[in-house]
mmJSON file of the N, C-alpha and C atoms, coordinates in Angstrom:
{"data_MODEL":{"atom_site":{
"group_PDB":["ATOM","ATOM","ATOM","ATOM","ATOM","ATOM","ATOM","ATOM","ATOM","ATOM","ATOM","ATOM","ATOM","ATOM","ATOM","ATOM","ATOM","ATOM","ATOM","ATOM","ATOM","ATOM","ATOM","ATOM","ATOM","ATOM","ATOM","ATOM","ATOM","ATOM","ATOM","ATOM","ATOM","ATOM","ATOM","ATOM","ATOM","ATOM","ATOM","ATOM","ATOM","ATOM","ATOM","ATOM","ATOM","ATOM","ATOM","ATOM","ATOM","ATOM","ATOM","ATOM","ATOM","ATOM","ATOM","ATOM","ATOM","ATOM","ATOM","ATOM","ATOM","ATOM","ATOM","ATOM","ATOM","ATOM","ATOM","ATOM","ATOM","ATOM","ATOM","ATOM","ATOM","ATOM","ATOM","ATOM","ATOM","ATOM","ATOM","ATOM","ATOM","ATOM","ATOM","ATOM","ATOM","ATOM","ATOM","ATOM","ATOM","ATOM","ATOM","ATOM","ATOM","ATOM","ATOM","ATOM","ATOM","ATOM","ATOM","ATOM","ATOM","ATOM","ATOM","ATOM","ATOM","ATOM","ATOM","ATOM","ATOM","ATOM","ATOM","ATOM","ATOM","ATOM","ATOM","ATOM","ATOM","ATOM","ATOM","ATOM","ATOM","ATOM","ATOM","ATOM","ATOM","ATOM","ATOM","ATOM","ATOM","ATOM","ATOM","ATOM","ATOM","ATOM","ATOM","ATOM","ATOM","ATOM","ATOM","ATOM","ATOM","ATOM","ATOM","ATOM","ATOM","ATOM","ATOM","ATOM","ATOM","ATOM","ATOM","ATOM","ATOM","ATOM","ATOM","ATOM","ATOM","ATOM","ATOM","ATOM","ATOM","ATOM","ATOM","ATOM","ATOM","ATOM","ATOM","ATOM","ATOM","ATOM","ATOM","ATOM","ATOM","ATOM","ATOM","ATOM","ATOM","ATOM","ATOM","ATOM","ATOM","ATOM","ATOM","ATOM","ATOM","ATOM","ATOM","ATOM","ATOM","ATOM","ATOM","ATOM","ATOM","ATOM","ATOM","ATOM","ATOM","ATOM","ATOM","ATOM","ATOM","ATOM","ATOM","ATOM","ATOM","ATOM","ATOM"],
"id":[1,2,3,4,5,6,7,8,9,10,11,12,13,14,15,16,17,18,19,20,21,22,23,24,25,26,27,28,29,30,31,32,33,34,35,36,37,38,39,40,41,42,43,44,45,46,47,48,49,50,51,52,53,54,55,56,57,58,59,60,61,62,63,64,65,66,67,68,69,70,71,72,73,74,75,76,77,78,79,80,81,82,83,84,85,86,87,88,89,90,91,92,93,94,95,96,97,98,99,100,101,102,103,104,105,106,107,108,109,110,111,112,113,114,115,116,117,118,119,120,121,122,123,124,125,126,127,128,129,130,131,132,133,134,135,136,137,138,139,140,141,142,143,144,145,146,147,148,149,150,151,152,153,154,155,156,157,158,159,160,161,162,163,164,165,166,167,168,169,170,171,172,173,174,175,176,177,178,179,180,181,182,183,184,185,186,187,188,189,190,191,192,193,194,195,196,197,198,199,200,201,202,203,204,205,206,207],
"type_symbol":["N","C","C","N","C","C","N","C","C","N","C","C","N","C","C","N","C","C","N","C","C","N","C","C","N","C","C","N","C","C","N","C","C","N","C","C","N","C","C","N","C","C","N","C","C","N","C","C","N","C","C","N","C","C","N","C","C","N","C","C","N","C","C","N","C","C","N","C","C","N","C","C","N","C","C","N","C","C","N","C","C","N","C","C","N","C","C","N","C","C","N","C","C","N","C","C","N","C","C","N","C","C","N","C","C","N","C","C","N","C","C","N","C","C","N","C","C","N","C","C","N","C","C","N","C","C","N","C","C","N","C","C","N","C","C","N","C","C","N","C","C","N","C","C","N","C","C","N","C","C","N","C","C","N","C","C","N","C","C","N","C","C","N","C","C","N","C","C","N","C","C","N","C","C","N","C","C","N","C","C","N","C","C","N","C","C","N","C","C","N","C","C","N","C","C","N","C","C","N","C","C","N","C","C","N","C","C"],
"label_atom_id":["N","CA","C","N","CA","C","N","CA","C","N","CA","C","N","CA","C","N","CA","C","N","CA","C","N","CA","C","N","CA","C","N","CA","C","N","CA","C","N","CA","C","N","CA","C","N","CA","C","N","CA","C","N","CA","C","N","CA","C","N","CA","C","N","CA","C","N","CA","C","N","CA","C","N","CA","C","N","CA","C","N","CA","C","N","CA","C","N","CA","C","N","CA","C","N","CA","C","N","CA","C","N","CA","C","N","CA","C","N","CA","C","N","CA","C","N","CA","C","N","CA","C","N","CA","C","N","CA","C","N","CA","C","N","CA","C","N","CA","C","N","CA","C","N","CA","C","N","CA","C","N","CA","C","N","CA","C","N","CA","C","N","CA","C","N","CA","C","N","CA","C","N","CA","C","N","CA","C","N","CA","C","N","CA","C","N","CA","C","N","CA","C","N","CA","C","N","CA","C","N","CA","C","N","CA","C","N","CA","C","N","CA","C","N","CA","C","N","CA","C","N","CA","C","N","CA","C","N","CA","C","N","CA","C","N","CA","C","N","CA","C"],
"label_alt_id":[null,null,null,null,null,null,null,null,null,null,null,null,null,null,null,null,null,null,null,null,null,null,null,null,null,null,null,null,null,null,null,null,null,null,null,null,null,null,null,null,null,null,null,null,null,null,null,null,null,null,null,null,null,null,null,null,null,null,null,null,null,null,null,null,null,null,null,null,null,null,null,null,null,null,null,null,null,null,null,null,null,null,null,null,null,null,null,null,null,null,null,null,null,null,null,null,null,null,null,null,null,null,null,null,null,null,null,null,null,null,null,null,null,null,null,null,null,null,null,null,null,null,null,null,null,null,null,null,null,null,null,null,null,null,null,null,null,null,null,null,null,null,null,null,null,null,null,null,null,null,null,null,null,null,null,null,null,null,null,null,null,null,null,null,null,null,null,null,null,null,null,null,null,null,null,null,null,null,null,null,null,null,null,null,null,null,null,null,null,null,null,null,null,null,null,null,null,null,null,null,null,null,null,null,null,null,null],
"label_comp_id":["MET","MET","MET","ASP","ASP","ASP","LEU","LEU","LEU","ALA","ALA","ALA","GLU","GLU","GLU","VAL","VAL","VAL","ASP","ASP","ASP","ARG","ARG","ARG","HIS","HIS","HIS","ALA","ALA","ALA","PRO","PRO","PRO","GLY","GLY","GLY","LEU","LEU","LEU","PRO","PRO","PRO","VAL","VAL","VAL","ASP","ASP","ASP","ARG","ARG","ARG","GLU","GLU","GLU","ILE","ILE","ILE","VAL","VAL","VAL","PHE","PHE","PHE","TYR","TYR","TYR","CYS","CYS","CYS","SER","SER","SER","CYS","CYS","CYS","PRO","PRO","PRO","ASN","ASN","ASN","ASP","ASP","ASP","ALA","ALA","ALA","SER","SER","SER","ALA","ALA","ALA","ALA","ALA","ALA","ALA","ALA","ALA","ALA","ALA","ALA","ALA","ALA","ALA","LYS","LYS","LYS","GLN","GLN","GLN","LEU","LEU","LEU","MET","MET","MET","ARG","ARG","ARG","LEU","LEU","LEU","GLY","GLY","GLY","PHE","PHE","PHE","THR","THR","THR","ARG","ARG","ARG","VAL","VAL","VAL","ARG","ARG","ARG","PRO","PRO","PRO","LEU","LEU","LEU","GLN","GLN","GLN","GLY","GLY","GLY","GLY","GLY","GLY","ILE","ILE","ILE","GLU","GLU","GLU","GLU","GLU","GLU","TRP","TRP","TRP","ILE","ILE","ILE","ALA","ALA","ALA","ALA","ALA","ALA","GLY","GLY","GLY","TYR","TYR","TYR","GLU","GLU","GLU","VAL","VAL","VAL","ALA","ALA","ALA","ASP","ASP","ASP","THR","THR","THR","HIS","HIS","HIS","ALA","ALA","ALA","ARG","ARG","ARG"],
"label_asym_id":["A","A","A","A","A","A","A","A","A","A","A","A","A","A","A","A","A","A","A","A","A","A","A","A","A","A","A","A","A","A","A","A","A","A","A","A","A","A","A","A","A","A","A","A","A","A","A","A","A","A","A","A","A","A","A","A","A","A","A","A","A","A","A","A","A","A","A","A","A","A","A","A","A","A","A","A","A","A","A","A","A","A","A","A","A","A","A","A","A","A","A","A","A","A","A","A","A","A","A","A","A","A","A","A","A","A","A","A","A","A","A","A","A","A","A","A","A","A","A","A","A","A","A","A","A","A","A","A","A","A","A","A","A","A","A","A","A","A","A","A","A","A","A","A","A","A","A","A","A","A","A","A","A","A","A","A","A","A","A","A","A","A","A","A","A","A","A","A","A","A","A","A","A","A","A","A","A","A","A","A","A","A","A","A","A","A","A","A","A","A","A","A","A","A","A","A","A","A","A","A","A","A","A","A","A","A","A"],
"label_entity_id":["1","1","1","1","1","1","1","1","1","1","1","1","1","1","1","1","1","1","1","1","1","1","1","1","1","1","1","1","1","1","1","1","1","1","1","1","1","1","1","1","1","1","1","1","1","1","1","1","1","1","1","1","1","1","1","1","1","1","1","1","1","1","1","1","1","1","1","1","1","1","1","1","1","1","1","1","1","1","1","1","1","1","1","1","1","1","1","1","1","1","1","1","1","1","1","1","1","1","1","1","1","1","1","1","1","1","1","1","1","1","1","1","1","1","1","1","1","1","1","1","1","1","1","1","1","1","1","1","1","1","1","1","1","1","1","1","1","1","1","1","1","1","1","1","1","1","1","1","1","1","1","1","1","1","1","1","1","1","1","1","1","1","1","1","1","1","1","1","1","1","1","1","1","1","1","1","1","1","1","1","1","1","1","1","1","1","1","1","1","1","1","1","1","1","1","1","1","1","1","1","1","1","1","1","1","1","1"],
"label_seq_id":[1,1,1,2,2,2,3,3,3,4,4,4,5,5,5,6,6,6,7,7,7,8,8,8,9,9,9,10,10,10,11,11,11,12,12,12,13,13,13,14,14,14,15,15,15,16,16,16,17,17,17,18,18,18,19,19,19,20,20,20,21,21,21,22,22,22,23,23,23,24,24,24,25,25,25,26,26,26,27,27,27,28,28,28,29,29,29,30,30,30,31,31,31,32,32,32,33,33,33,34,34,34,35,35,35,36,36,36,37,37,37,38,38,38,39,39,39,40,40,40,41,41,41,42,42,42,43,43,43,44,44,44,45,45,45,46,46,46,47,47,47,48,48,48,49,49,49,50,50,50,51,51,51,52,52,52,53,53,53,54,54,54,55,55,55,56,56,56,57,57,57,58,58,58,59,59,59,60,60,60,61,61,61,62,62,62,63,63,63,64,64,64,65,65,65,66,66,66,67,67,67,68,68,68,69,69,69],
"pdbx_PDB_ins_code":[null,null,null,null,null,null,null,null,null,null,null,null,null,null,null,null,null,null,null,null,null,null,null,null,null,null,null,null,null,null,null,null,null,null,null,null,null,null,null,null,null,null,null,null,null,null,null,null,null,null,null,null,null,null,null,null,null,null,null,null,null,null,null,null,null,null,null,null,null,null,null,null,null,null,null,null,null,null,null,null,null,null,null,null,null,null,null,null,null,null,null,null,null,null,null,null,null,null,null,null,null,null,null,null,null,null,null,null,null,null,null,null,null,null,null,null,null,null,null,null,null,null,null,null,null,null,null,null,null,null,null,null,null,null,null,null,null,null,null,null,null,null,null,null,null,null,null,null,null,null,null,null,null,null,null,null,null,null,null,null,null,null,null,null,null,null,null,null,null,null,null,null,null,null,null,null,null,null,null,null,null,null,null,null,null,null,null,null,null,null,null,null,null,null,null,null,null,null,null,null,null,null,null,null,null,null,null],
"Cartn_x":[-3.319,-3.261,-1.76,-1.703,-0.604,0.116,1.576,2.408,1.825,1.0,1.07,-0.216,-1.054,-2.137,-2.231,-1.249,-1.545,-1.565,-1.11,-1.458,-3.043,-3.25,-5.02,-5.884,-5.458,-6.142,-6.246,-5.104,-4.714,-5.977,-6.58,-7.955,-9.078,-9.054,-10.132,-9.529,-8.377,-7.893,-8.127,-8.239,-8.66,-6.968,-7.108,-6.016,-5.752,-7.151,-6.967,-6.995,-6.832,-6.675,-5.177,-4.48,-3.274,-3.581,-2.784,-2.568,-1.15,-1.636,-0.608,-0.741,0.461,0.639,1.476,1.045,2.055,1.939,2.904,3.243,3.701,3.984,4.534,6.019,6.373,7.963,9.049,10.145,11.271,11.241,11.776,12.066,10.938,9.699,8.581,8.806,9.547,10.004,8.801,7.796,6.585,5.846,5.686,4.827,5.793,6.99,7.618,7.28,7.721,7.414,5.972,4.96,3.46,3.636,4.453,4.117,4.816,5.661,6.642,5.947,5.207,4.425,3.504,2.574,1.788,2.3,3.519,4.075,4.329,4.876,5.305,3.835,2.692,1.518,0.879,1.836,1.224,0.616,0.542,-0.137,1.229,0.499,1.657,1.749,0.417,-0.093,0.147,1.166,1.264,2.651,2.529,3.813,3.598,4.608,4.686,4.63,4.356,3.661,5.271,5.794,7.221,7.157,7.807,7.737,6.707,5.565,4.738,3.662,2.936,1.778,2.233,3.593,3.735,4.004,4.398,4.604,3.273,2.758,1.508,0.512,0.542,0.353,1.02,2.331,2.874,2.439,2.046,1.932,0.287,-0.37,-1.979,-2.903,-2.651,-3.576,-4.204,-5.642,-6.641,-6.249,-6.56,-6.337,-7.572,-8.323,-9.594,-9.113,-10.107,-9.663,-10.544,-9.855,-10.763,-11.092,-10.494,-10.463,-11.455,-12.0,-13.207,-14.362,-15.092,-16.31,-17.329],
"Cartn_y":[3.275,3.09,3.144,3.621,3.695,1.964,2.017,0.926,0.1,0.636,-0.267,-0.582,-0.334,-0.86,-2.119,-2.555,-3.458,-4.985,-5.295,-6.428,-6.561,-5.21,-5.571,-5.668,-5.021,-4.934,-5.932,-6.803,-7.926,-9.23,-9.546,-10.528,-10.247,-8.75,-8.196,-8.102,-8.298,-8.077,-9.107,-8.892,-10.223,-11.168,-12.492,-13.045,-13.393,-13.325,-13.819,-12.699,-11.358,-10.154,-9.785,-9.126,-8.28,-6.837,-6.797,-5.636,-4.756,-3.635,-2.687,-1.476,-1.416,-0.323,0.91,2.172,3.418,4.045,5.074,6.115,7.378,8.168,9.71,9.876,8.96,8.886,8.704,8.971,8.86,7.207,6.65,5.611,4.44,5.084,3.898,3.008,3.685,3.046,2.333,2.969,2.62,1.6,1.899,0.853,-0.455,-0.488,-1.363,-2.357,-1.685,-2.442,-2.87,-2.195,-2.595,-4.057,-3.999,-5.349,-6.252,-6.168,-7.216,-7.721,-7.068,-7.306,-8.338,-8.319,-8.707,-10.131,-10.146,-11.268,-12.246,-11.621,-12.477,-13.178,-12.51,-13.2,-14.474,-14.155,-15.724,-14.981,-13.376,-12.858,-12.904,-13.357,-13.502,-12.549,-12.287,-11.124,-9.413,-9.159,-7.729,-7.124,-5.882,-5.188,-3.676,-3.066,-1.682,-1.147,0.276,0.713,1.779,1.48,1.819,3.485,4.546,5.489,6.361,5.679,6.28,7.102,7.389,8.307,9.311,10.075,11.261,10.826,9.543,9.226,8.735,8.041,7.922,8.937,10.096,11.442,12.042,12.162,12.35,11.855,10.477,9.609,9.893,10.807,11.601,10.502,9.747,8.793,9.421,9.103,10.154,9.655,10.229,10.077,10.51,9.639,9.973,10.604,11.642,12.34,11.61,10.592,9.5,10.549,11.501,12.314,13.524,13.936,14.895,14.375,15.656,15.351,16.015],
"Cartn_z":[5.57,6.662,7.211,8.845,9.242,9.547,9.252,9.454,10.492,11.613,13.08,12.615,11.915,11.645,10.468,10.01,8.941,9.313,10.797,11.187,11.429,11.997,12.645,11.382,10.172,8.996,8.05,7.974,7.479,7.442,8.524,8.317,7.487,7.058,6.266,4.803,4.607,3.117,2.558,0.944,0.129,-0.212,-0.014,-0.045,-1.503,-2.194,-3.852,-4.495,-4.387,-5.131,-4.951,-6.023,-5.795,-4.557,-3.848,-2.931,-3.168,-3.642,-3.664,-2.842,-2.054,-0.844,-1.855,-1.519,-1.984,-0.805,-0.567,0.212,-0.154,0.632,0.077,0.735,1.072,1.865,0.59,0.965,0.176,-0.13,-1.423,-1.529,-1.669,-1.096,-1.071,0.264,1.144,2.382,3.017,3.441,4.371,3.44,2.143,1.358,1.296,1.069,1.468,2.372,3.627,4.907,5.396,4.695,4.773,3.95,2.597,2.008,2.231,3.05,3.97,5.087,5.77,6.765,6.313,5.26,4.779,4.189,3.411,3.136,4.176,5.474,6.795,6.894,6.832,7.294,6.02,4.925,4.059,2.919,2.954,1.52,0.606,-0.833,-1.837,-2.946,-2.865,-4.065,-3.537,-2.911,-2.361,-2.854,-3.253,-3.6,-3.365,-3.177,-3.135,-4.242,-4.362,-5.952,-5.86,-6.857,-7.107,-7.587,-6.797,-7.18,-6.212,-5.533,-4.565,-5.501,-4.8,-5.056,-6.086,-5.775,-6.585,-8.143,-8.484,-9.491,-10.233,-9.343,-9.665,-10.405,-9.821,-10.275,-11.241,-11.415,-12.733,-13.756,-13.68,-14.889,-15.405,-14.551,-15.151,-14.736,-13.718,-13.236,-11.983,-11.834,-10.983,-9.248,-8.411,-7.076,-6.598,-5.539,-4.985,-3.645,-2.991,-1.789,-0.916,0.133,0.635,2.078,2.175,3.523,3.585,2.097,1.659,2.701,2.663,3.672,2.856],
"occupancy":[1.0,1.0,1.0,1.0,1.0,1.0,1.0,1.0,1.0,1.0,1.0,1.0,1.0,1.0,1.0,1.0,1.0,1.0,1.0,1.0,1.0,1.0,1.0,1.0,1.0,1.0,1.0,1.0,1.0,1.0,1.0,1.0,1.0,1.0,1.0,1.0,1.0,1.0,1.0,1.0,1.0,1.0,1.0,1.0,1.0,1.0,1.0,1.0,1.0,1.0,1.0,1.0,1.0,1.0,1.0,1.0,1.0,1.0,1.0,1.0,1.0,1.0,1.0,1.0,1.0,1.0,1.0,1.0,1.0,1.0,1.0,1.0,1.0,1.0,1.0,1.0,1.0,1.0,1.0,1.0,1.0,1.0,1.0,1.0,1.0,1.0,1.0,1.0,1.0,1.0,1.0,1.0,1.0,1.0,1.0,1.0,1.0,1.0,1.0,1.0,1.0,1.0,1.0,1.0,1.0,1.0,1.0,1.0,1.0,1.0,1.0,1.0,1.0,1.0,1.0,1.0,1.0,1.0,1.0,1.0,1.0,1.0,1.0,1.0,1.0,1.0,1.0,1.0,1.0,1.0,1.0,1.0,1.0,1.0,1.0,1.0,1.0,1.0,1.0,1.0,1.0,1.0,1.0,1.0,1.0,1.0,1.0,1.0,1.0,1.0,1.0,1.0,1.0,1.0,1.0,1.0,1.0,1.0,1.0,1.0,1.0,1.0,1.0,1.0,1.0,1.0,1.0,1.0,1.0,1.0,1.0,1.0,1.0,1.0,1.0,1.0,1.0,1.0,1.0,1.0,1.0,1.0,1.0,1.0,1.0,1.0,1.0,1.0,1.0,1.0,1.0,1.0,1.0,1.0,1.0,1.0,1.0,1.0,1.0,1.0,1.0,1.0,1.0,1.0,1.0,1.0,1.0],
"B_iso_or_equiv":[0.0,0.0,0.0,0.0,0.0,0.0,0.0,0.0,0.0,0.0,0.0,0.0,0.0,0.0,0.0,0.0,0.0,0.0,0.0,0.0,0.0,0.0,0.0,0.0,0.0,0.0,0.0,0.0,0.0,0.0,0.0,0.0,0.0,0.0,0.0,0.0,0.0,0.0,0.0,0.0,0.0,0.0,0.0,0.0,0.0,0.0,0.0,0.0,0.0,0.0,0.0,0.0,0.0,0.0,0.0,0.0,0.0,0.0,0.0,0.0,0.0,0.0,0.0,0.0,0.0,0.0,0.0,0.0,0.0,0.0,0.0,0.0,0.0,0.0,0.0,0.0,0.0,0.0,0.0,0.0,0.0,0.0,0.0,0.0,0.0,0.0,0.0,0.0,0.0,0.0,0.0,0.0,0.0,0.0,0.0,0.0,0.0,0.0,0.0,0.0,0.0,0.0,0.0,0.0,0.0,0.0,0.0,0.0,0.0,0.0,0.0,0.0,0.0,0.0,0.0,0.0,0.0,0.0,0.0,0.0,0.0,0.0,0.0,0.0,0.0,0.0,0.0,0.0,0.0,0.0,0.0,0.0,0.0,0.0,0.0,0.0,0.0,0.0,0.0,0.0,0.0,0.0,0.0,0.0,0.0,0.0,0.0,0.0,0.0,0.0,0.0,0.0,0.0,0.0,0.0,0.0,0.0,0.0,0.0,0.0,0.0,0.0,0.0,0.0,0.0,0.0,0.0,0.0,0.0,0.0,0.0,0.0,0.0,0.0,0.0,0.0,0.0,0.0,0.0,0.0,0.0,0.0,0.0,0.0,0.0,0.0,0.0,0.0,0.0,0.0,0.0,0.0,0.0,0.0,0.0,0.0,0.0,0.0,0.0,0.0,0.0,0.0,0.0,0.0,0.0,0.0,0.0],
"pdbx_formal_charge":[null,null,null,null,null,null,null,null,null,null,null,null,null,null,null,null,null,null,null,null,null,null,null,null,null,null,null,null,null,null,null,null,null,null,null,null,null,null,null,null,null,null,null,null,null,null,null,null,null,null,null,null,null,null,null,null,null,null,null,null,null,null,null,null,null,null,null,null,null,null,null,null,null,null,null,null,null,null,null,null,null,null,null,null,null,null,null,null,null,null,null,null,null,null,null,null,null,null,null,null,null,null,null,null,null,null,null,null,null,null,null,null,null,null,null,null,null,null,null,null,null,null,null,null,null,null,null,null,null,null,null,null,null,null,null,null,null,null,null,null,null,null,null,null,null,null,null,null,null,null,null,null,null,null,null,null,null,null,null,null,null,null,null,null,null,null,null,null,null,null,null,null,null,null,null,null,null,null,null,null,null,null,null,null,null,null,null,null,null,null,null,null,null,null,null,null,null,null,null,null,null,null,null,null,null,null,null],
"auth_seq_id":[1,1,1,2,2,2,3,3,3,4,4,4,5,5,5,6,6,6,7,7,7,8,8,8,9,9,9,10,10,10,11,11,11,12,12,12,13,13,13,14,14,14,15,15,15,16,16,16,17,17,17,18,18,18,19,19,19,20,20,20,21,21,21,22,22,22,23,23,23,24,24,24,25,25,25,26,26,26,27,27,27,28,28,28,29,29,29,30,30,30,31,31,31,32,32,32,33,33,33,34,34,34,35,35,35,36,36,36,37,37,37,38,38,38,39,39,39,40,40,40,41,41,41,42,42,42,43,43,43,44,44,44,45,45,45,46,46,46,47,47,47,48,48,48,49,49,49,50,50,50,51,51,51,52,52,52,53,53,53,54,54,54,55,55,55,56,56,56,57,57,57,58,58,58,59,59,59,60,60,60,61,61,61,62,62,62,63,63,63,64,64,64,65,65,65,66,66,66,67,67,67,68,68,68,69,69,69],
"auth_comp_id":["MET","MET","MET","ASP","ASP","ASP","LEU","LEU","LEU","ALA","ALA","ALA","GLU","GLU","GLU","VAL","VAL","VAL","ASP","ASP","ASP","ARG","ARG","ARG","HIS","HIS","HIS","ALA","ALA","ALA","PRO","PRO","PRO","GLY","GLY","GLY","LEU","LEU","LEU","PRO","PRO","PRO","VAL","VAL","VAL","ASP","ASP","ASP","ARG","ARG","ARG","GLU","GLU","GLU","ILE","ILE","ILE","VAL","VAL","VAL","PHE","PHE","PHE","TYR","TYR","TYR","CYS","CYS","CYS","SER","SER","SER","CYS","CYS","CYS","PRO","PRO","PRO","ASN","ASN","ASN","ASP","ASP","ASP","ALA","ALA","ALA","SER","SER","SER","ALA","ALA","ALA","ALA","ALA","ALA","ALA","ALA","ALA","ALA","ALA","ALA","ALA","ALA","ALA","LYS","LYS","LYS","GLN","GLN","GLN","LEU","LEU","LEU","MET","MET","MET","ARG","ARG","ARG","LEU","LEU","LEU","GLY","GLY","GLY","PHE","PHE","PHE","THR","THR","THR","ARG","ARG","ARG","VAL","VAL","VAL","ARG","ARG","ARG","PRO","PRO","PRO","LEU","LEU","LEU","GLN","GLN","GLN","GLY","GLY","GLY","GLY","GLY","GLY","ILE","ILE","ILE","GLU","GLU","GLU","GLU","GLU","GLU","TRP","TRP","TRP","ILE","ILE","ILE","ALA","ALA","ALA","ALA","ALA","ALA","GLY","GLY","GLY","TYR","TYR","TYR","GLU","GLU","GLU","VAL","VAL","VAL","ALA","ALA","ALA","ASP","ASP","ASP","THR","THR","THR","HIS","HIS","HIS","ALA","ALA","ALA","ARG","ARG","ARG"],
"auth_asym_id":["A","A","A","A","A","A","A","A","A","A","A","A","A","A","A","A","A","A","A","A","A","A","A","A","A","A","A","A","A","A","A","A","A","A","A","A","A","A","A","A","A","A","A","A","A","A","A","A","A","A","A","A","A","A","A","A","A","A","A","A","A","A","A","A","A","A","A","A","A","A","A","A","A","A","A","A","A","A","A","A","A","A","A","A","A","A","A","A","A","A","A","A","A","A","A","A","A","A","A","A","A","A","A","A","A","A","A","A","A","A","A","A","A","A","A","A","A","A","A","A","A","A","A","A","A","A","A","A","A","A","A","A","A","A","A","A","A","A","A","A","A","A","A","A","A","A","A","A","A","A","A","A","A","A","A","A","A","A","A","A","A","A","A","A","A","A","A","A","A","A","A","A","A","A","A","A","A","A","A","A","A","A","A","A","A","A","A","A","A","A","A","A","A","A","A","A","A","A","A","A","A","A","A","A","A","A","A"],
"auth_atom_id":["N","CA","C","N","CA","C","N","CA","C","N","CA","C","N","CA","C","N","CA","C","N","CA","C","N","CA","C","N","CA","C","N","CA","C","N","CA","C","N","CA","C","N","CA","C","N","CA","C","N","CA","C","N","CA","C","N","CA","C","N","CA","C","N","CA","C","N","CA","C","N","CA","C","N","CA","C","N","CA","C","N","CA","C","N","CA","C","N","CA","C","N","CA","C","N","CA","C","N","CA","C","N","CA","C","N","CA","C","N","CA","C","N","CA","C","N","CA","C","N","CA","C","N","CA","C","N","CA","C","N","CA","C","N","CA","C","N","CA","C","N","CA","C","N","CA","C","N","CA","C","N","CA","C","N","CA","C","N","CA","C","N","CA","C","N","CA","C","N","CA","C","N","CA","C","N","CA","C","N","CA","C","N","CA","C","N","CA","C","N","CA","C","N","CA","C","N","CA","C","N","CA","C","N","CA","C","N","CA","C","N","CA","C","N","CA","C","N","CA","C","N","CA","C","N","CA","C","N","CA","C","N","CA","C","N","CA","C","N","CA","C"],
"pdbx_PDB_model_num":[1,1,1,1,1,1,1,1,1,1,1,1,1,1,1,1,1,1,1,1,1,1,1,1,1,1,1,1,1,1,1,1,1,1,1,1,1,1,1,1,1,1,1,1,1,1,1,1,1,1,1,1,1,1,1,1,1,1,1,1,1,1,1,1,1,1,1,1,1,1,1,1,1,1,1,1,1,1,1,1,1,1,1,1,1,1,1,1,1,1,1,1,1,1,1,1,1,1,1,1,1,1,1,1,1,1,1,1,1,1,1,1,1,1,1,1,1,1,1,1,1,1,1,1,1,1,1,1,1,1,1,1,1,1,1,1,1,1,1,1,1,1,1,1,1,1,1,1,1,1,1,1,1,1,1,1,1,1,1,1,1,1,1,1,1,1,1,1,1,1,1,1,1,1,1,1,1,1,1,1,1,1,1,1,1,1,1,1,1,1,1,1,1,1,1,1,1,1,1,1,1,1,1,1,1,1,1]
}}}
């Protein structure tokens, strides 16, 4: 989701589960900013994925293409 959408989507996110944001930007900046936005809204189990999506893929984990039709 875009950073501008985090506040709008927050009410529908689970407060009792861990939420991990990831991005493809340098230093995980967008993911960290999104996590901070949710923390300001009272979420406690939220964090950025260190290394972003590139590290996830490099580690051999699967990625689903949510834009495929």
